[in-house]
PyMOL commands that place a pseudoatom at each C-alpha (Angstrom):
pseudoatom trace, name=CA, resn=MET, resi=1, chain=A, elem=C, hetatm=0, pos=[7.406, 6.467, 12.921]
pseudoatom trace, name=CA, resn=TYR, resi=2, chain=A, elem=C, hetatm=0, pos=[6.768, 6.034, 9.208]
pseudoatom trace, name=CA, resn=TYR, resi=3, chain=A, elem=C, hetatm=0, pos=[6.656, 2.725, 7.361]
pseudoatom trace, name=CA, resn=VAL, resi=4, chain=A, elem=C, hetatm=0, pos=[6.638, 2.166, 3.610]
pseudoatom trace, name=CA, resn=LEU, resi=5, chain=A, elem=C, hetatm=0, pos=[4.712, -0.764, 2.200]
pseudoatom trace, name=CA, resn=PHE, resi=6, chain=A, elem=C, hetatm=0, pos=[6.231, -1.794, -1.132]
pseudoatom trace, name=CA, resn=TYR, resi=7, chain=A, elem=C, hetatm=0, pos=[4.184, -3.854, -3.588]
pseudoatom trace, name=CA, resn=LYS, resi=8, chain=A, elem=C, hetatm=0, pos=[5.380, -5.706, -6.680]
pseudoatom trace, name=CA, resn=THR, resi=9, chain=A, elem=C, hetatm=0, pos=[2.482, -6.289, -9.060]
pseudoatom trace, name=CA, resn=VAL, resi=10, chain=A, elem=C, hetatm=0, pos=[1.558, -8.937, -11.611]
pseudoatom trace, name=CA, resn=GLU, resi=11, chain=A, elem=C, hetatm=0, pos=[1.706, -8.306, -15.337]
pseudoatom trace, name=CA, resn=ASN, resi=12, chain=A, elem=C, hetatm=0, pos=[-1.339, -6.475, -16.655]
pseudoatom trace, name=CA, resn=TYR, resi=13, chain=A, elem=C, hetatm=0, pos=[-1.967, -5.230, -13.145]
pseudoatom trace, name=CA, resn=VAL, resi=14, chain=A, elem=C, hetatm=0, pos=[-3.931, -2.169, -14.254]
pseudoatom trace, name=CA, resn=GLU, resi=15, chain=A, elem=C, hetatm=0, pos=[-6.443, -4.314, -16.144]
pseudoatom trace, name=CA, resn=ARG, resi=16, chain=A, elem=C, hetatm=0, pos=[-6.533, -7.153, -13.609]
pseudoatom trace, name=CA, resn=ARG, resi=17, chain=A, elem=C, hetatm=0, pos=[-7.188, -4.906, -10.599]
pseudoatom trace, name=CA, resn=VAL, resi=18, chain=A, elem=C, hetatm=0, pos=[-10.562, -3.662, -11.900]
pseudoatom trace, name=CA, resn=PRO, resi=19, chain=A, elem=C, hetatm=0, pos=[-12.791, -6.184, -10.036]
pseudoatom trace, name=CA, resn=PHE, resi=20, chain=A, elem=C, hetatm=0, pos=[-11.005, -5.457, -6.730]
pseudoatom trace, name=CA, resn=ARG, resi=21, chain=A, elem=C, hetatm=0, pos=[-10.323, -1.730, -7.087]
pseudoatom trace, name=CA, resn=GLU, resi=22, chain=A, elem=C, hetatm=0, pos=[-13.385, -0.402, -5.261]
pseudoatom trace, name=CA, resn=GLU, resi=23, chain=A, elem=C, hetatm=0, pos=[-12.749, -2.631, -2.235]
pseudoatom trace, name=CA, resn=HIS, resi=24, chain=A, elem=C, hetatm=0, pos=[-9.020, -1.759, -2.261]
pseudoatom trace, name=CA, resn=LEU, resi=25, chain=A, elem=C, hetatm=0, pos=[-9.724, 1.973, -2.424]
pseudoatom trace, name=CA, resn=GLY, resi=26, chain=A, elem=C, hetatm=0, pos=[-12.289, 1.645, 0.365]
pseudoatom trace, name=CA, resn=LEU, resi=27, chain=A, elem=C, hetatm=0, pos=[-9.702, -0.011, 2.593]
pseudoatom trace, name=CA, resn=ALA, resi=28, chain=A, elem=C, hetatm=0, pos=[-7.164, 2.692, 1.709]
pseudoatom trace, name=CA, resn=LEU, resi=29, chain=A, elem=C, hetatm=0, pos=[-9.670, 5.493, 2.355]
pseudoatom trace, name=CA, resn=GLN, resi=30, chain=A, elem=C, hetatm=0, pos=[-10.541, 4.028, 5.743]
pseudoatom trace, name=CA, resn=ALA, resi=31, chain=A, elem=C, hetatm=0, pos=[-6.829, 3.839, 6.659]
pseudoatom trace, name=CA, resn=HIS, resi=32, chain=A, elem=C, hetatm=0, pos=[-6.325, 7.413, 5.485]
pseudoatom trace, name=CA, resn=GLN, resi=33, chain=A, elem=C, hetatm=0, pos=[-9.307, 8.646, 7.482]
pseudoatom trace, name=CA, resn=ASN, resi=34, chain=A, elem=C, hetatm=0, pos=[-8.035, 6.979, 10.650]
pseudoatom trace, name=CA, resn=GLY, resi=35, chain=A, elem=C, hetatm=0, pos=[-4.631, 8.620, 10.142]
pseudoatom trace, name=CA, resn=THR, resi=36, chain=A, elem=C, hetatm=0, pos=[-2.514, 5.537, 9.484]
pseudoatom trace, name=CA, resn=LEU, resi=37, chain=A, elem=C, hetatm=0, pos=[-2.186, 5.791, 5.685]
pseudoatom trace, name=CA, resn=ILE, resi=38, chain=A, elem=C, hetatm=0, pos=[-0.469, 9.029, 4.715]
pseudoatom trace, name=CA, resn=LEU, resi=39, chain=A, elem=C, hetatm=0, pos=[0.141, 8.532, 0.977]
pseudoatom trace, name=CA, resn=GLY, resi=40, chain=A, elem=C, hetatm=0, pos=[-0.320, 5.686, -1.453]
pseudoatom trace, name=CA, resn=GLY, resi=41, chain=A, elem=C, hetatm=0, pos=[-0.336, 4.879, -5.118]
pseudoatom trace, name=CA, resn=ALA, resi=42, chain=A, elem=C, hetatm=0, pos=[1.001, 2.845, -7.992]
pseudoatom trace, name=CA, resn=LEU, resi=43, chain=A, elem=C, hetatm=0, pos=[4.199, 3.706, -9.812]
pseudoatom trace, name=CA, resn=ALA, resi=44, chain=A, elem=C, hetatm=0, pos=[3.869, 4.308, -13.543]
pseudoatom trace, name=CA, resn=ASP, resi=45, chain=A, elem=C, hetatm=0, pos=[5.855, 3.637, -16.711]
pseudoatom trace, name=CA, resn=PRO, resi=46, chain=A, elem=C, hetatm=0, pos=[5.736, 0.733, -16.078]
pseudoatom trace, name=CA, resn=ALA, resi=47, chain=A, elem=C, hetatm=0, pos=[2.911, 0.105, -13.608]
pseudoatom trace, name=CA, resn=ASP, resi=48, chain=A, elem=C, hetatm=0, pos=[4.762, -2.746, -11.919]
pseudoatom trace, name=CA, resn=SER, resi=49, chain=A, elem=C, hetatm=0, pos=[4.850, -1.634, -8.303]
pseudoatom trace, name=CA, resn=ALA, resi=50, chain=A, elem=C, hetatm=0, pos=[3.219, 0.566, -5.698]
pseudoatom trace, name=CA, resn=MET, resi=51, chain=A, elem=C, hetatm=0, pos=[4.146, 2.327, -2.478]
pseudoatom trace, name=CA, resn=LEU, resi=52, chain=A, elem=C, hetatm=0, pos=[2.032, 3.178, 0.526]
pseudoatom trace, name=CA, resn=VAL, resi=53, chain=A, elem=C, hetatm=0, pos=[3.330, 5.293, 3.400]
pseudoatom trace, name=CA, resn=PHE, resi=54, chain=A, elem=C, hetatm=0, pos=[1.951, 4.577, 6.862]
pseudoatom trace, name=CA, resn=LYS, resi=55, chain=A, elem=C, hetatm=0, pos=[2.397, 6.263, 10.209]
pseudoatom trace, name=CA, resn=GLY, resi=56, chain=A, elem=C, hetatm=0, pos=[2.198, 4.235, 13.400]
pseudoatom trace, name=CA, resn=ASP, resi=57, chain=A, elem=C, hetatm=0, pos=[3.915, 2.843, 16.453]
pseudoatom trace, name=CA, resn=SER, resi=58, chain=A, elem=C, hetatm=0, pos=[5.091, -0.295, 14.650]
pseudoatom trace, name=CA, resn=PRO, resi=59, chain=A, elem=C, hetatm=0, pos=[5.217, -1.857, 11.176]
pseudoatom trace, name=CA, resn=GLN, resi=60, chain=A, elem=C, hetatm=0, pos=[2.104, -3.815, 12.130]
pseudoatom trace, name=CA, resn=VAL, resi=61, chain=A, elem=C, hetatm=0, pos=[-0.090, -1.004, 10.789]
pseudoatom trace, name=CA, resn=ALA, resi=62, chain=A, elem=C, hetatm=0, pos=[1.269, -1.532, 7.250]
pseudoatom trace, name=CA, resn=GLU, resi=63, chain=A, elem=C, hetatm=0, pos=[1.406, -5.320, 7.590]
pseudoatom trace, name=CA, resn=ASP, resi=64, chain=A, elem=C, hetatm=0, pos=[-2.235, -5.441, 8.647]
pseudoatom trace, name=CA, resn=PHE, resi=65, chain=A, elem=C, hetatm=0, pos=[-3.191, -3.363, 5.619]
pseudoatom trace, name=CA, resn=ALA, resi=66, chain=A, elem=C, hetatm=0, pos=[-1.387, -5.763, 3.284]
pseudoatom trace, name=CA, resn=HIS, resi=67, chain=A, elem=C, hetatm=0, pos=[-2.964, -8.836, 4.879]
pseudoatom trace, name=CA, resn=ASN, resi=68, chain=A, elem=C, hetatm=0, pos=[-6.435, -7.330, 4.379]
pseudoatom trace, name=CA, resn=ASP, resi=69, chain=A, elem=C, hetatm=0, pos=[-5.865, -5.832, 0.924]
pseudoatom trace, name=CA, resn=PRO, resi=70, chain=A, elem=C, hetatm=0, pos=[-7.963, -7.505, -1.796]
pseudoatom trace, name=CA, resn=TYR, resi=71, chain=A, elem=C, hetatm=0, pos=[-5.075, -6.981, -4.229]
pseudoatom trace, name=CA, resn=VAL, resi=72, chain=A, elem=C, hetatm=0, pos=[-2.881, -9.185, -2.027]
pseudoatom trace, name=CA, resn=LYS, resi=73, chain=A, elem=C, hetatm=0, pos=[-5.656, -11.670, -1.259]
pseudoatom trace, name=CA, resn=ASN, resi=74, chain=A, elem=C, hetatm=0, pos=[-6.441, -12.119, -4.965]
pseudoatom trace, name=CA, resn=GLY, resi=75, chain=A, elem=C, hetatm=0, pos=[-2.880, -12.573, -6.212]
pseudoatom trace, name=CA, resn=LEU, resi=76, chain=A, elem=C, hetatm=0, pos=[-2.315, -9.186, -7.865]
pseudoatom trace, name=CA, resn=ILE, resi=77, chain=A, elem=C, hetatm=0, pos=[0.673, -8.535, -5.613]
pseudoatom trace, name=CA, resn=THR, resi=78, chain=A, elem=C, hetatm=0, pos=[3.552, -10.932, -6.250]
pseudoatom trace, name=CA, resn=GLU, resi=79, chain=A, elem=C, hetatm=0, pos=[5.510, -9.784, -3.220]
pseudoatom trace, name=CA, resn=TRP, resi=80, chain=A, elem=C, hetatm=0, pos=[5.343, -7.119, -0.567]
pseudoatom trace, name=CA, resn=GLN, resi=81, chain=A, elem=C, hetatm=0, pos=[7.519, -5.821, 2.220]
pseudoatom trace, name=CA, resn=VAL, resi=82, chain=A, elem=C, hetatm=0, pos=[7.390, -3.171, 4.908]
pseudoatom trace, name=CA, resn=ARG, resi=83, chain=A, elem=C, hetatm=0, pos=[10.392, -1.021, 5.741]
pseudoatom trace, name=CA, resn=PRO, resi=84, chain=A, elem=C, hetatm=0, pos=[10.801, 1.698, 8.347]
pseudoatom trace, name=CA, resn=TRP, resi=85, chain=A, elem=C, hetatm=0, pos=[11.361, 5.127, 6.859]
pseudoatom trace, name=CA, resn=THR, resi=86, chain=A, elem=C, hetatm=0, pos=[13.343, 7.763, 8.680]
pseudoatom trace, name=CA, resn=VAL, resi=87, chain=A, elem=C, hetatm=0, pos=[11.904, 11.048, 7.474]
pseudoatom trace, name=CA, resn=VAL, resi=88, chain=A, elem=C, hetatm=0, pos=[14.369, 13.919, 7.717]
pseudoatom trace, name=CA, resn=ILE, resi=89, chain=A, elem=C, hetatm=0, pos=[12.506, 16.722, 5.922]
pseudoatom trace, name=CA, resn=GLY, resi=90, chain=A, elem=C, hetatm=0, pos=[8.760, 17.192, 6.012]
pseudoatom trace, name=CA, resn=SER, resi=91, chain=A, elem=C, hetatm=0, pos=[7.942, 15.186, 9.115]
pseudoatom trace, name=CA, resn=ASP, resi=92, chain=A, elem=C, hetatm=0, pos=[5.973, 16.659, 11.960]
for i in range(1, 92): cmd.bond("trace and resi %d" % i, "trace and resi %d" % (i + 1))
show_as sticks, trace
zoom trace
């Protein structure tokens, strides 16, 4: 099953994320390497949100990522939620 983690970001997110970016990307790379994070990135114009797509047996995989994300821990994410995603085309 796929799960989408939606982030809403603070104003000036792009500038404010700099001190935490390396740690955030390391966490994301680790999740990608273990097969749980499929795609992820910030939306642009404006850069006010982000989406990360996870694959797992439950939404816990995405929730755990959010709880450990330095962007969340350091207040760069104003709200987040996980929703199941029923993939119709492109799933394996």
